[in-house]
N, C-alpha and C positions, 0 to 999 in steps of 0.2 A: 451802423446809425440804433442809437438805440431807443428803444419801444417801451412804453406803458400800458398794460392792458388793465382794462376793471370790468370783470365779470358779474352779473346782475342781473336783479328779476323784478318784479312790479313792488318790492317790498318800499316799508317805509324807509329805511336808510338809505336804500340806493337814490329813491326822488331825491332827501335830504344832503346827497352827495353832489347830486347831476347838474347844480349849476357851478357848484366849486370846480369840478371836473373840466365843462367849457371852459371855464374862467381860465385853467389851469394848459388846456388844451391850445388856446389862442394865444396865451403869452408863449409857447413853447414852440410854436408854427416853426419849423423849417430846424428847429436844433434836436427836439425828441419827435418822436410821434406817440400821438396819444389815439387808444383805439377804444373799443369798448364792446362787449358780445352780451346779447340777451341769453338768458342759459333757458330760458323758458321756452326759446326757439332752437338756439342750435346747443340743446345740453353737453351733447358728444364731443363741444369743444376743450369743455373744462375738463372730462376726463382724465389723460395725460398729466395735468397738472395740480390733482390731486386739492379740486376747489370743491370744498363743502358748506361754506355761509355766503351769504351774500351782502352787501359788493364784497368781492375780494380782488386787490391790485396784486396784478404781478408786477414786477420790472425784467425785461429781456433787454439786459446788457451785451456783454463781448459773449458770452455762451445761451446762444438759444435756445439750447437745449437744457437748460436747466437756471429757469430765474428767478429771480427773489420774489421773497416775500412784502410787500408795502404795509408792515404792520400798523399803523395809524396808530401810534406812540411817540410821547414826547421822546425823544432818544436821540443819539448821535449818531448813529449808523446810519448807513447808507440803506435805503429799503425801507426808513424806517422815519414815520414823522407826522404830524398835526393832521387829518384830512379836510383841511380848507386848501385852496388856490395854493397860495404862500407856501406852504407845508408842500405841498405834493411838486409843486416846482423847486425847490430849494432842493429836496430829494434827488430830481431829475438831475438837475446841474451838478450834485455831487458826486450821481453816478457816472455821468459822462467825463466829467476830471477825471475819476480813476482809471477811465479806459484812455483817456488820451493820454495818460501817464505811462499805462501799462504799455501803449505803442512806441512812445519817445525811450520807454528803458530795452526795446528790442522782445520784450514778451509776448506784443499784440496782441492779449488779449486772452484770456484762458479760456480753452477749449476744453469740450466733453473730458470726462475723463484726467482732465490735469486739474494740478495745483495750480497756484501764485506762488514764488520760494519763501513769501513773508520772512525773506531779510538774509542775512547775510550767513554761512555756514562753509566748512571746509569739506562738508560731504558733499558727495556728487546723488545727485537725481537719477542717473543712472543705474544705480545698487539699489533704489528700491523697486521692488517685482510689481509691476501692475496687472490687477489683476481685473476679469469679469467673471460673469456666471459663466462664462462659455469655455472658461481654462480655471474656473475654481476648483472643482472636482480632481482635476487630472493633476495639477499644478501640489494643490495645499493637500485633498483626503489621500491619495495614493502614494503622497510621500510620506516617507518615514522620518523624515529631518521635523526640526521647531519651526516652527512660524507663528511670526506676531505680526499680525492684518489690522493695518487701519481703516475703517468704513469712515469714511469722509463725504463731504460735501464741498461744492465745487465755490459757493456763495457764504461758507462757513469763514469766521475771522478767524476763529481760535483752529481752525483746520490750517489755515493757513500760517500761522503766526510756530503750530509744530512741525510745519514741513521742512524746512529747515534742521532742525534739529534731529528730527525723520531719518532725514538724506545722512546727515553726518553719522548718526547710529548705525544706519545699512550699510556705510562704507568701511566704519571700523571692526562689524560683525561678519563680512564679509568670506565666507567660508566655514562659519560656525552655525550660526543662526539666520533663517530670509526672516525679513524686512520686505512687507509688502504693502498696496495700498489699493483701497475699492472703491471707486464714485459710486455711493450709495441710492444717489439723485436719478442715476439716467433711468428714463424711463423708453418705450417702446411704443408707439400708436398704434400699434398691432394690438399688443397686449391690453392696450387700457378701451378698446374701441369697444376688444367684444367684454371687458368687464372679469376679465381673469382674477380673480382672488387671490393673490402673489402669496399670502402668507399660506395660506392653504395649501397651496402649487407646493411652495416651501418644504412645508410640514413631510410632505408624501413624496419627496422629490420627483418633480412632476418636470421634465425637460421636452413633454409638448403632448398638448391634448386635443384628442381627436372624437370630435362629438358628429354625430348625423341624427337627430330628434329634432321635436320641438316639445317643450314642455313649460307651463306656467312656472315665472319665477318671481315671483312681488309675493310671496311665502315663504318661512323658513323652512322648508322640507328637506328634509335627508337627501332625495334625489337628488335636491338643483348643490348642496353643497357635496354631493357627490361627484358630481361633474366640474364643481370649483367654479359655480355663478356665483357672484359676488348680490345676492340677493339685495342688501342695503341700496346699493348703485341703480341696480335695476329700478327698485322702486321708484327711488328719485327722479326718476325720465321717466318714470310711469310705462316701462315698459312689460308688458302684458306677458307676451313669451318670448322664446329664444329660438331661431330657427340656424344650426349651424350645421356644415357637411363641409371640412374640412379639416385639416390638422395644423394647430397652432401652436407657435414655436415661445414658449413661456421662458426664456432667458434673457432674463431683461436684469440689471443690475440690486432691481428691490426686493428680486426671489432671493436672495445671496442675504442682503440685508437683515428681511424679515425670519429667514431661517435661525437668523442668528439673533434677534429680537433685537436689532439695531432700534435706537430712539430717538440719539439723538449725537450730535459731532462735535468732536472726532472719538469714536470709541473704536478701543480698540481690544481686541481679542487675539488670545492664546489657544495655538493649538500645539498640542506636546510630539514629542517625539516617538516613533515606533506609527504599529499601523491603528488608524483615525475610523472613528466610527460615526463622524459628524460631530462628535460633540464640542465646545469650545468654553475656555475658563475666561473670567474678564481680568484683563490686566488693570491691575491697582495699584501701580507702581507710579512715581515721578516722569516727567513729558518733558526733560533735557534730555539731550542725546546720550550724557554720563550717566544718567538714572536708567534710561532705556539700555543703555550697553549694558551696566554695571546686572540686570535684572535678566538682562539673556542668558549674559556666559552665568549666571546662578544658575539659572536653566540648563544649561549648557553643560553645563559640568557633572550633571545630575547623574548624564548621558554616558560619559567618556566613563571608559575603562581605566580601571589603576594602571599607570604606569611599570612594567617588566623594569626588574632591575637586572642589566644585561650585561654579560660578564665581556670583555673587548677580546674578539679571540680571533679577529681581523681587521680588517682596514674599511671593509663594509659598515660593520659595525658598529665602529664607529663613527662612520659618517652618515650613516640611515639615522642614529637614536640623538648624533650633535646637530648636524649640518644646517637642518632647516628649523630648529627648535629653538627658542628665545633665548632659552639657558639649558646647559648642561654639565649635570652634578653628577663629579667624575670621582669615583673611592679607590682609593687604592691600600689592600687590607695585608694583612701580615702574613705572612710563607704558612699553607698548611701545615707545618713541624711546629709554629710555634702554637696555636691554636687548635687544630685538632677539626674535622667536620662540623663538631659542636658551638664551639666560639666563629668560625667562619658563619654559620645559621644565625646565629644571634644576629652579628653584626647586619646580616642581607635581611634580617626579619624586621630591622630599625628602618631601615633605608626604604624597602618594602609598606613602612606605614609610615613614615613622613611621604613616601611617593605617593600615597592613596591620599593624605591631608592637602596635599599642593596639587592636587593634581588638576584644576580646574587652571593651573598656571600652562599645563602641560608641557613641562620641562623635559629635556632627555635624561633618564640616570642608568649609568653605566660604572663598572667596576672592573677591577686588576689584579690579580696578585704582584705583589712587592715584587718588581725584581723583571715581571715578565713583559712590560712592552718601558724598558727604560727610557726610549728617548723619546715618550709622551712625559712622563716621568721629569725628566731634564725640562723638557720646554716649559712645564709649570714650575718651576723651582723646585720639586719634588725629587728625592731621589737618594738612596743609602741606608738611609736610617729613619725613625721619626714615623714608624705605620703605628695604628692607621693612618691614613693622609685623605685629604679632601680640598677638589676645586672646582668653583664653578664656572665654567666658560659659556663665554658669548663670542661664539665664534666670525658673527656677521659683523660686532667692532671689532675683532680682534682683542679681546680684553678677559681677564679671569681676575677672579677674586680666591683666595687663599683660606680654608680655616682656621683660626688660630685660636679658639676655645677647641674645648675637650669633646672627643672622638663617642659620644653618644649622644642618645636622646634626645635631651637636653638641650643638650650644646649645637646640635648639627640643626635643631629647632630653630633657637636662637640666631643661627647664620643664616637659615634661607628667610626666617621671619625680615631680616637686615635686605638681605638682598632681594624681598619682594614690596620694599618700600625703595630700593635703588637705593640704600645705604652698601657702605662696604667700603673698602680700598682695594680699588684695580690696579691690577699689573697688565702692560702691553707683551699683545704675543703677534709682535710682528709678521713671523713668519709663519703663523697659525700652529694648528696640531699637525703631529708628522703623522705617517702613516703609520698605522699598527702591523705589527708581524703577527703572522698568520701562527696560531698556537695550537693546541688541543685545549678545549675547553675543562674544566674540572672535573672531576666524574662523582662527587657528593661524599666523599670517603675519605676517611684518617687518609693523612701521607705515610708516605712510607719513608724511614732513614736510608741512607745510602748500605750495601750490603759490602761490608770488613772482605778486604784481599785476602785470604787465608795466607797466601806466598810472598803477603808483606811483612818484612821484618823490621820495624824499626831502630834495631840496632844499628842495623846500616846505614842507617841516615846520618847526616853528618849535619848535627844541629848544634856544635858547640863552637864553631869558625875555628881559626887556628888556635892547634895546641900549644901549650904553653909551656916555656922549660922549665924544670926545676931549678932551684938555688941549689 
């Protein structure tokens, strides 16, 4: 059942609203429950719902823990409308319609800490990590990974629009960047009852409040602030003294939201990789799934070490660097006798430089000496001549692309740029890559030509074929 609640006092605005409120209550009888609270008598009731002025109208829809404000303006959204009987009735019926639609679609109304889907998307909301004040520090601040955290409100229309994009981005970024969401509007009655000032509590990372004292709180004193007593609220309800003798949990979601100065919804905060000191940066990027994914990958790329360019000396090396990678860049370098150590190191330096440039792609990079892994060369249409050579291999799709241009920095860079945007003439790798044979790795030195056999006499070799008869 939908509820509308009006918090009022004996002010002129409240008296003006009273007849309209009664007319609306009569019209909505049996459809929507309409109530009123005298804040001069029951002041503590409004505490959990952030009631600051009078009259304040709250709409308790499907989520009773997070009511919407009825703002009294001529707008189109639910919870907004003129403060006349007709405006109140129209707003109430609109919210009833929203609740019914949610139930019809199987959502059954949004519960505390959850959001509507806001639309269709290919991502799974299961990939969005749900955060609360109870698990925030453990999951985010003690993690060395990158986190993007959305602070949302269940009543916020823009939050609902973001939800499917956020879920889609979370699915695409799974295993690279954590995407999470925290409902910043969830309150607990206990924390509000004792007027714990959550902003101050958050600033000093207070998780529990233990008091055993009586002190005046209707003055702005250092002592009151020290014990996290919200003196403004205490004064409003004419509390002269505060008497507590217990330990109070202050783990409500508003603590975390206040700590990071969340004032509007949705707000997205970035928690960088590595040890965290509690600070966060504002996310300023676009709010479509593709924008979020690109921004997150850019951040993730900054944390990735440049890939090693690994010599293929066994089947395990080839598998580790190619099997689970989006692409594997395989290079075949000339024989060490043709280039010497300096020439080979120049090739490897170029490959390492380009590996760092494209590190966000998380490709694998391997190399082998010409002829050392002949079966792999043959599978890729390389072999016998034309070194150095390169192929980019996608083992999952069983496809490869050969470098047709020059094997230098500019030529390879153009080749990789085309691959990055999905261009390039592919060839089938029907049987996959064969296992590489186990060989000794290059020792980093110049090659040594084979020693001559001193006992070999070239004169003993028959290189002339059949003898010709003299004429």
